[in-house]
KEROTI-127499 format. One record per atom (N, C-alpha, C, O): residue number from 1; residue in three letters; x, y, z. Coordinates in nm, 3 decimals, always signed. Atoms other than C-alpha are relative to their C-alpha. Layout:
// KEROTI-127499
(NUM,'ALA',(X,Y,Z))
...
// end
This chain:
// KEROTI-127499
(1,'MET',(+0.083,-0.119,+0.000))
(1,'MET',(+0.000,+0.000,+0.000))
(1,'MET',(+0.087,+0.125,+0.000))
(1,'MET',(+0.053,+0.224,-0.066))
(2,'ALA',(-0.087,-0.117,-0.009))
(2,'ALA',(+0.285,+0.239,+0.082))
(2,'ALA',(+0.054,+0.042,-0.136))
(2,'ALA',(+0.075,+0.160,-0.161))
(3,'TYR',(-0.059,-0.032,+0.129))
(3,'TYR',(+0.419,+0.215,-0.271))
(3,'TYR',(-0.100,+0.061,-0.097))
(3,'TYR',(-0.059,+0.121,-0.197))
(4,'ILE',(+0.100,-0.052,+0.094))
(4,'ILE',(+0.091,+0.315,-0.437))
(4,'ILE',(-0.085,+0.113,+0.059))
(4,'ILE',(-0.178,+0.160,-0.007))
(5,'ILE',(+0.084,-0.101,-0.065))
(5,'ILE',(-0.048,+0.573,-0.192))
(5,'ILE',(-0.003,+0.130,-0.079))
(5,'ILE',(-0.108,+0.194,-0.087))
(6,'GLY',(-0.002,-0.123,+0.079))
(6,'GLY',(+0.063,+0.867,-0.408))
(6,'GLY',(-0.092,-0.008,-0.121))
(6,'GLY',(-0.163,+0.087,-0.152))
(7,'LYS',(+0.086,+0.019,+0.117))
(7,'LYS',(-0.113,+0.726,-0.714))
(7,'LYS',(-0.147,-0.002,+0.040))
(7,'LYS',(-0.232,+0.052,-0.030))
(8,'ILE',(+0.139,+0.008,-0.047))
(8,'ILE',(-0.428,+0.652,-0.514))
(8,'ILE',(-0.052,+0.139,+0.033))
(8,'ILE',(-0.162,+0.176,-0.008))
(9,'VAL',(+0.043,-0.134,-0.040))
(9,'VAL',(-0.446,+1.001,-0.366))
(9,'VAL',(-0.014,+0.091,-0.122))
(9,'VAL',(-0.106,+0.172,-0.130))
(10,'ASN',(+0.008,-0.079,+0.122))
(10,'ASN',(-0.377,+1.157,-0.705))
(10,'ASN',(-0.129,-0.030,-0.076))
(10,'ASN',(-0.195,+0.062,-0.125))
(11,'LYS',(+0.124,+0.037,+0.070))
(11,'LYS',(-0.665,+0.963,-0.862))
(11,'LYS',(-0.124,+0.045,+0.078))
(11,'LYS',(-0.222,+0.089,+0.017))
(12,'LEU',(+0.112,-0.049,-0.082))
(12,'LEU',(-0.897,+1.048,-0.570))
(12,'LEU',(-0.019,+0.151,-0.015))
(12,'LEU',(-0.131,+0.201,-0.008))
(13,'SER',(+0.010,-0.145,+0.013))
(13,'SER',(-0.816,+1.415,-0.619))
(13,'SER',(-0.074,+0.043,-0.126))
(13,'SER',(-0.126,+0.154,-0.131))
(14,'ALA',(+0.075,-0.033,+0.123))
(14,'ALA',(-0.971,+1.405,-0.968))
(14,'ALA',(-0.148,+0.017,+0.030))
(14,'ALA',(-0.219,+0.087,-0.043))
(15,'PHE',(+0.141,-0.007,-0.038))
(15,'PHE',(-1.308,+1.366,-0.794))
(15,'PHE',(-0.020,+0.071,+0.134))
(15,'PHE',(-0.129,+0.066,+0.192))
(16,'ASP',(+0.000,-0.067,-0.130))
(16,'ASP',(-1.223,+1.571,-0.481))
(16,'ASP',(-0.027,-0.094,+0.117))
(16,'ASP',(-0.069,-0.050,+0.224))
(17,'LEU',(+0.018,+0.097,-0.108))
(17,'LEU',(-1.246,+1.252,-0.276))
(17,'LEU',(+0.118,+0.002,+0.098))
(17,'LEU',(+0.107,-0.049,+0.209))
(18,'HIS',(-0.113,-0.010,-0.092))
(18,'HIS',(-0.902,+1.322,-0.128))
(18,'HIS',(-0.034,+0.091,+0.117))
(18,'HIS',(+0.025,+0.079,+0.225))
(19,'LEU',(+0.044,-0.087,-0.109))
(19,'LEU',(-1.076,+1.590,+0.079))
(19,'LEU',(-0.094,-0.073,+0.095))
(19,'LEU',(-0.090,-0.054,+0.216))
(20,'LYS',(+0.095,+0.076,-0.081))
(20,'LYS',(-1.349,+1.356,+0.198))
(20,'LYS',(+0.073,-0.096,+0.095))
(20,'LYS',(+0.033,-0.114,+0.209))
(21,'TYR',(-0.074,+0.098,-0.079))
(21,'TYR',(-1.094,+1.101,+0.323))
(21,'TYR',(+0.134,+0.055,+0.050))
(21,'TYR',(+0.227,-0.020,+0.076))
(22,'LYS',(-0.123,-0.068,-0.039))
(22,'LYS',(-0.829,+1.356,+0.426))
(22,'LYS',(+0.058,-0.055,+0.130))
(22,'LYS',(+0.177,-0.084,+0.137))
(23,'ASP',(-0.050,+0.045,-0.130))
(23,'ASP',(-0.804,+1.242,+0.789))
(23,'ASP',(+0.060,-0.140,-0.008))
(23,'ASP',(+0.167,-0.164,+0.048))
(24,'GLN',(-0.049,+0.137,+0.012))
(24,'GLN',(-0.762,+0.875,+0.701))
(24,'GLN',(+0.128,-0.005,-0.083))
(24,'GLN',(+0.222,-0.078,-0.049))
(25,'ILE',(-0.117,+0.001,+0.088))
(25,'ILE',(-0.513,+0.945,+0.422))
(25,'ILE',(+0.121,+0.058,+0.073))
(25,'ILE',(+0.230,+0.001,+0.068))
(26,'LEU',(-0.112,-0.063,-0.069))
(26,'LEU',(-0.299,+1.179,+0.632))
(26,'LEU',(+0.046,-0.081,+0.121))
(26,'LEU',(+0.165,-0.080,+0.154))
(27,'THR',(-0.038,+0.089,-0.110))
(27,'THR',(-0.306,+0.939,+0.929))
(27,'THR',(+0.087,-0.113,-0.053))
(27,'THR',(+0.189,-0.147,+0.008))
(28,'PHE',(-0.080,+0.106,+0.061))
(28,'PHE',(-0.179,+0.660,+0.702))
(28,'PHE',(+0.136,+0.054,-0.043))
(28,'PHE',(+0.239,-0.011,-0.020))
(29,'TYR',(-0.126,-0.058,+0.046))
(29,'TYR',(+0.084,+0.889,+0.551))
(29,'TYR',(+0.094,+0.027,+0.117))
(29,'TYR',(+0.214,-0.002,+0.109))
(30,'LYS',(-0.082,-0.028,-0.118))
(30,'LYS',(+0.209,+0.998,+0.895))
(30,'LYS',(+0.058,-0.129,+0.056))
(30,'LYS',(+0.175,-0.135,+0.092))
(31,'ALA',(-0.048,+0.130,-0.050))
(31,'ALA',(+0.232,+0.635,+1.009))
(31,'ALA',(+0.108,-0.057,-0.092))
(31,'ALA',(+0.204,-0.119,-0.046))
(32,'MET',(-0.097,+0.050,+0.097))
(32,'MET',(+0.421,+0.548,+0.691))
(32,'MET',(+0.134,+0.071,+0.016))
(32,'MET',(+0.239,+0.007,+0.014))
(33,'VAL',(-0.124,-0.077,-0.014))
(33,'VAL',(+0.676,+0.827,+0.738))
(33,'VAL',(+0.069,-0.030,+0.132))
(33,'VAL',(+0.192,-0.031,+0.139))
(34,'GLU',(-0.057,+0.026,-0.132))
(34,'GLU',(+0.726,+0.747,+1.108))
(34,'GLU',(+0.034,-0.148,+0.024))
(34,'GLU',(+0.083,-0.182,+0.132))
(35,'HIS',(-0.024,+0.145,-0.015))
(35,'HIS',(+0.759,+0.368,+1.050))
(35,'HIS',(+0.149,-0.028,+0.014))
(35,'HIS',(+0.233,+0.050,-0.032))
(36,'ARG',(-0.139,+0.038,-0.021))
(36,'ARG',(+1.081,+0.191,+1.149))
(36,'ARG',(+0.067,-0.048,-0.128))
(36,'ARG',(+0.190,-0.041,-0.140))
(37,'ASP',(-0.056,+0.053,+0.124))
(37,'ASP',(+1.127,+0.041,+0.802))
(37,'ASP',(+0.049,+0.113,-0.090))
(37,'ASP',(-0.030,+0.201,-0.126))
(38,'PRO',(-0.053,-0.107,+0.085))
(38,'PRO',(+1.356,+0.262,+0.590))
(38,'PRO',(-0.070,+0.007,-0.137))
(38,'PRO',(-0.078,+0.114,-0.196))
(39,'GLY',(+0.072,+0.000,+0.128))
(39,'GLY',(+1.165,+0.157,+0.276))
(39,'GLY',(-0.127,+0.083,+0.007))
(39,'GLY',(-0.160,+0.155,-0.087))
(40,'ASN',(+0.120,-0.081,-0.018))
(40,'ASN',(+0.845,+0.309,+0.413))
(40,'ASN',(+0.034,+0.148,+0.012))
(40,'ASN',(-0.037,+0.233,-0.041))
(41,'ASN',(-0.043,-0.139,-0.014))
(41,'ASN',(+1.030,+0.626,+0.510))
(41,'ASN',(+0.033,+0.061,-0.136))
(41,'ASN',(-0.010,+0.172,-0.167))
(42,'LEU',(-0.038,-0.050,+0.132))
(42,'LEU',(+1.176,+0.665,+0.163))
(42,'LEU',(-0.121,+0.017,-0.091))
(42,'LEU',(-0.128,+0.112,-0.169))
(43,'THR',(+0.121,-0.012,+0.080))
(43,'THR',(+0.838,+0.603,+0.001))
(43,'THR',(-0.080,+0.123,+0.043))
(43,'THR',(-0.136,+0.194,-0.041))
(44,'GLY',(+0.067,-0.120,-0.049))
(44,'GLY',(+0.687,+0.872,+0.222))
(44,'GLY',(+0.066,+0.126,-0.049))
(44,'GLY',(-0.001,+0.222,-0.088))
(45,'ILE',(-0.074,-0.117,+0.050))
(45,'ILE',(+0.959,+1.116,+0.125))
(45,'ILE',(-0.023,+0.017,-0.149))
(45,'ILE',(-0.038,+0.129,-0.197))
(46,'TYR',(+0.024,-0.005,+0.145))
(46,'TYR',(+0.909,+1.029,-0.242))
(46,'TYR',(-0.138,+0.059,-0.030))
(46,'TYR',(-0.154,+0.132,-0.128))
(47,'ASN',(+0.137,-0.049,+0.021))
(47,'ASN',(+0.535,+1.106,-0.211))
(47,'ASN',(-0.027,+0.136,+0.063))
(47,'ASN',(-0.136,+0.190,+0.047))
(48,'LEU',(+0.020,-0.129,-0.067))
(48,'LEU',(+0.584,+1.426,-0.010))
(48,'LEU',(-0.045,+0.112,-0.093))
(48,'LEU',(-0.137,+0.185,-0.056))
(49,'PRO',(+0.049,-0.107,+0.088))
(49,'PRO',(+0.548,+1.663,-0.310))
(49,'PRO',(-0.147,-0.014,-0.037))
(49,'PRO',(-0.219,+0.086,-0.044))
(50,'CYS',(+0.141,+0.025,+0.032))
(50,'CYS',(+0.214,+1.502,-0.402))
(50,'CYS',(-0.089,+0.044,+0.116))
(50,'CYS',(-0.189,+0.113,+0.096))
(51,'PHE',(+0.081,-0.033,-0.117))
(51,'PHE',(+0.079,+1.539,-0.048))
(51,'PHE',(+0.007,+0.150,+0.029))
(51,'PHE',(-0.092,+0.210,+0.071))
(52,'ASN',(-0.013,-0.144,-0.021))
(52,'ASN',(+0.215,+1.892,-0.021))
(52,'ASN',(-0.092,+0.077,-0.094))
(52,'ASN',(-0.161,+0.169,-0.051))
(53,'LEU',(+0.086,-0.069,+0.096))
(53,'LEU',(+0.035,+2.002,-0.338))
(53,'LEU',(-0.148,-0.015,+0.033))
(53,'LEU',(-0.225,+0.080,+0.018))
(54,'LEU',(+0.142,+0.026,-0.024))
(54,'LEU',(-0.294,+1.844,-0.236))
(54,'LEU',(-0.050,+0.056,+0.132))
(54,'LEU',(-0.166,+0.098,+0.141))
(55,'TYR',(+0.048,-0.034,-0.134))
(55,'TYR',(-0.308,+1.935,+0.132))
(55,'TYR',(+0.062,+0.125,+0.062))
(55,'TYR',(+0.027,+0.159,+0.175))
(56,'LYS',(-0.069,-0.113,-0.063))
(56,'LYS',(-0.088,+2.243,+0.189))
(56,'LYS',(-0.096,+0.111,+0.041))
(56,'LYS',(-0.071,+0.179,+0.141))
(57,'ASP',(+0.095,-0.105,-0.035))
(57,'ASP',(-0.387,+2.481,+0.191))
(57,'ASP',(-0.091,-0.039,+0.117))
(57,'ASP',(-0.156,+0.047,+0.175))
(58,'LEU',(+0.090,+0.048,-0.104))
(58,'LEU',(-0.572,+2.266,+0.446))
(58,'LEU',(+0.068,-0.012,+0.137))
(58,'LEU',(+0.002,-0.033,+0.238))
(59,'VAL',(-0.075,+0.011,-0.125))
(59,'VAL',(-0.298,+2.257,+0.710))
(59,'VAL',(+0.011,+0.138,+0.061))
(59,'VAL',(+0.041,+0.235,-0.009))
(60,'SER',(+0.011,-0.130,-0.065))
(60,'SER',(-0.322,+2.536,+0.966))
(60,'SER',(+0.135,+0.063,+0.037))
(60,'SER',(+0.141,+0.184,+0.060))
(61,'ARG',(-0.127,-0.059,-0.041))
(61,'ARG',(+0.047,+2.581,+1.049))
(61,'ARG',(+0.075,+0.055,-0.121))
(61,'ARG',(+0.064,+0.003,-0.232))
(62,'PRO',(-0.074,-0.060,+0.111))
(62,'PRO',(+0.273,+2.803,+0.839))
(62,'PRO',(+0.119,-0.087,-0.040))
(62,'PRO',(+0.175,-0.157,+0.044))
(63,'PRO',(-0.115,+0.079,+0.044))
(63,'PRO',(+0.545,+2.641,+0.629))
(63,'PRO',(+0.130,+0.052,+0.059))
(63,'PRO',(+0.139,+0.169,+0.096))
(64,'PRO',(-0.128,-0.044,-0.055))
(64,'PRO',(+0.905,+2.651,+0.754))
(64,'PRO',(+0.060,+0.114,-0.081))
(64,'PRO',(+0.046,+0.119,-0.203))
(65,'GLY',(-0.065,-0.110,+0.067))
(65,'GLY',(+1.096,+2.966,+0.675))
(65,'GLY',(-0.088,+0.121,-0.022))
(65,'GLY',(-0.042,+0.221,-0.077))
(66,'THR',(+0.088,-0.116,+0.014))
(66,'THR',(+0.795,+3.198,+0.681))
(66,'THR',(+0.021,+0.095,+0.116))
(66,'THR',(+0.089,+0.061,+0.213))
(67,'ALA',(-0.017,-0.101,-0.104))
(67,'ALA',(+0.775,+3.511,+0.892))
(67,'ALA',(-0.047,-0.050,+0.136))
(67,'ALA',(+0.014,-0.018,+0.238))
(68,'ALA',(+0.054,+0.050,-0.127))
(68,'ALA',(+0.566,+3.333,+1.158))
(68,'ALA',(+0.100,-0.093,+0.069))
(68,'ALA',(+0.121,-0.083,+0.190))
(69,'THR',(-0.096,+0.091,-0.062))
(69,'THR',(+0.825,+3.059,+1.213))
(69,'THR',(+0.131,+0.071,+0.030))
(69,'THR',(+0.199,+0.035,+0.126))
(70,'GLN',(-0.121,-0.077,-0.027))
(70,'GLN',(+1.114,+3.307,+1.191))
(70,'GLN',(-0.013,+0.075,+0.133))
(70,'GLN',(+0.082,+0.079,+0.211))
(71,'SER',(+0.018,-0.079,-0.122))
(71,'SER',(+0.966,+3.520,+1.471))
(71,'SER',(+0.000,-0.088,+0.124))
(71,'SER',(+0.045,-0.045,+0.229))
(72,'THR',(-0.001,+0.090,-0.117))
(72,'THR',(+0.917,+3.219,+1.702))
(72,'THR',(+0.141,-0.043,+0.032))
(72,'THR',(+0.175,-0.064,+0.149))
(73,'ARG',(-0.140,+0.033,-0.026))
(73,'ARG',(+1.282,+3.128,+1.658))
(73,'ARG',(+0.072,+0.115,+0.069))
(73,'ARG',(+0.154,+0.093,+0.158))
(74,'ALA',(-0.066,-0.118,-0.056))
(74,'ALA',(+1.389,+3.482,+1.742))
(74,'ALA',(-0.036,+0.020,+0.147))
(74,'ALA',(+0.047,+0.066,+0.225))
(75,'THR',(+0.043,-0.018,-0.139))
(75,'THR',(+1.188,+3.485,+2.065))
(75,'THR',(+0.031,-0.120,+0.086))
(75,'THR',(+0.021,-0.114,+0.208))
(76,'GLY',(-0.031,+0.121,-0.076))
(76,'GLY',(+1.289,+3.132,+2.163))
(76,'GLY',(-0.121,-0.085,+0.030))
(76,'GLY',(-0.108,-0.185,+0.101))
(77,'ALA',(+0.120,+0.081,-0.021))
(77,'ALA',(+0.929,+3.002,+2.161))
(77,'ALA',(+0.006,-0.124,-0.088))
(77,'ALA',(+0.067,-0.123,-0.195))
(78,'ALA',(+0.000,+0.124,+0.078))
(78,'ALA',(+0.873,+2.648,+2.042))
(78,'ALA',(-0.130,-0.023,-0.068))
(78,'ALA',(-0.146,-0.123,-0.137))
// end
């Protein structure tokens, strides 16, 4: 499943079903990236651009390197 998740999500996005199953898909993706098997980690990294394009607008935190994250580093907040 880890090897085809990018293709599945891409096909689901044609019908906006990737939004309907967002929680389940992102939970699986997170588990895949955090898995002990290096093959799963590499597959997650390989699929990262696909997930970034599909879900970046739906995630509430700012991307690294933006003004919001720069200011928290300057103040020492985590």
